[in-house]
N, C-alpha and C positions, 0 to 999 in steps of 0.2 A: 904618071901615077900621082894621084893627089895625096894630100897629107894623111887622110884617114885610111887610105889603102896602104900607105907605108906603115901606119900604126898597126893595122891588122896583120901585117907580115912580120912584125917585131923589129922593124927598122926605125932608126931615128926619124922623128917627124917634128914639125913645127907646131907645138901645142899652145904656144902663147901669143903668136902674132898672125897666124894664118886666118883670114876672114871667114872662110868656110868652117873651120874648126871652132872658132869663137862663136859663130852663129849657132852651130849645132849644140854647143854647151849652153848657150843662152836660152835656146828653145827648151832644153831640159830644165833649166833653172826656173823658167816661167811656170812650167807644170809643177815643179817641186814647191814653188812659192804658194801656188793655189792649194796643192795637196796638203802641205804642212800647216796651212792656216785653217783648214776645215775643222769643224767640231767633231769630237769623237762619235757623236750621234749621226753624222752624215756618212754612214757606211756605204751606201750605194754610190755616192759621188766619189768617195775615196777609192773604192774598188775600180770604178770606171777610169779614173785618172791613172791608177797604177797599171791597169791593163793597157792603156794607151801609151804609157811611158816605156814599159819593159819590152824587150824583144820577144819574150815569151814568159807567161806565168800560168801555172797549173791551177787546179781547183783547190779551194780551201787555203787561203793565205791570210795571214795577219801581220801587219806592220804596226807595232805599238809606237806611237810618237813619230818624231820626224825621221825622214829618209833623206839621204844626200847621195847624189851620184853625178858623174860627169855627163853622160849621154843617155843612159837608159836602154837604148836599142841594143847594146852589147850584153845585156843581162838576160839570162835565161834561167828560170826557176821552175822546179817541178811541183808536184802536188803536196798538199798538207805542210805548208811552210809557215814558220813562226819566227819573227824577228822582234826583239825587244827594242827599247829606245836607242836612238842615236846610231843607227846603222849608216856607215859610210862605205860606198862602193865606187872606187875610181876605175871606171870601165873603159879605159882607152883601148883595151883588148877584151875579148870575150870572157865573161864570167858565167860559168855553168854551175848551177846548184841543183842537186838531185831532189828526190822525194823525201819527205819526212825529215827535214832539216830544222833544227832549233838553233837560234842564234841569240845569245844573251846581250845585255846592254853594252854600248860603247865599243862595238866591233868595227874594225877597219879592214876592208878587202881592197888591196892596192895593186892593180895591174901596172901602174905607172912607176917608172924609175928615170933617173937622169944620168948623163955622162959624169964621170968623176972629174974630168977636166973642166975648169970654170969657163973657158972660152965658149965651148959648145953649150954648156948649161946656161950661161948668160945670154946666149943667142935664142933661148926659148926651146931648145931641142930636148925631147924626151923619147923614151921607148916605152912600149907596153907589151907585157907577156901574159898570155891567158892563164886564168885560174880555174881549176875544177874542184868542186866539192861534191863528194859522192852522196849516195843515199844513206839515210838513217844516221846522219852526223849531228853531233852536239858541239857547238862552239861556245866556250865559256866567256864570261865578261872581260872586256878590255883586251881581247885578242887582236893581234895584227897579223894579217896574211899577206905575204910579200909576192911580187911578180913571179909568174911561172910555176907556182906551187900547185900540186894535186894532193887532195886529202881523200884517202880511201874510204869506201863504204864502212859504216859502223864505227868510225873513229870518234873519239872524244878529245877535244882540245881544251886543256885546263886554262883557267882564267889567267890573264896577263901574258900568255904565251906569245912569242914572236916566231911565226912559222916561216922559215927561210928556205926549207927544202921539203920534198914530198914526204907525206906521212902515209904509212901503209894502212890497210883496212884492219878494223877490229882491234885497235890499240888505244891506249890513253897516252897522249903526248902533252908535255908541258915544258915551260922554261923559256929562257932567252939565251941562245936560239932554242926553239922547241926540239925536244928529243923524245923518243919513245920511252915511257916509264914502264909500261907492262902491257901484255895482251889482255883483252877482255875475254873472259872465260865463261863456261856454263855456271860456275859458282856465282858469278855476278847476277845471274838470273834468279838466284835463290835468296839473295841478300835482303834482309828485312830492316836493318838499321843502317843509318847513314851518317851519324854524328862522328866527331873525332874521338879517338880512344885515348 
C-alpha cells in the first residue's frame, strides 16, 4: 500500500518525505501558481485550470482570488458554487461539497491532522479524514472545518467558527468549538431586515 492509499483509508502516512506524495503536491502547486497569477479577465483559462485540478466540479463555479490546496484530485464540488478570497483546502482525504454552496473569505477546510506524540509528528506522519459539506450550505468568513466533519444540507456556519464535529441539516452553528445555535425555520424565509437590533 502506498502513502496516498494509506491517506485515503485514514491511516498514518508519510506526508512530508515520501517522493510520490511530494511530487503530487508539487504538481498541484504548479497549477495553482499559474491559476493564482491569472488576470481576473482570463475567465476561460481560470475555468480550464480549475477543471483540470479538481477531482470533479459542477457547472457555474466562481473562485474569487487565490485558491490553495494540497492535491486537488480529492476535491469534488457540485453545481452553482461560490468561494470568496483565500480558500484553503487541505485535501489529503476526500472533500465533497454539494450544490449551491457559498463560502466567505478566509475559510480553511482541513482533512489533515497529526499525531499528538512528537516522535511520529517529527517523522512527517499525518492522517487525513474526509470532509463532506451538503447542499445549500453557507460558510461564513474565517471558518475552520476540521478533519472528518460532515455539515448537513441547508446549514449556516457563522463567521469565525471552528467546526470540530458534525453539524446537522438546516441549523445555524457558530463558536469555538462550533455548536448549534438554532434551527432555520419558515420564519427565516419571511425576514426582510438583517441588521443588528
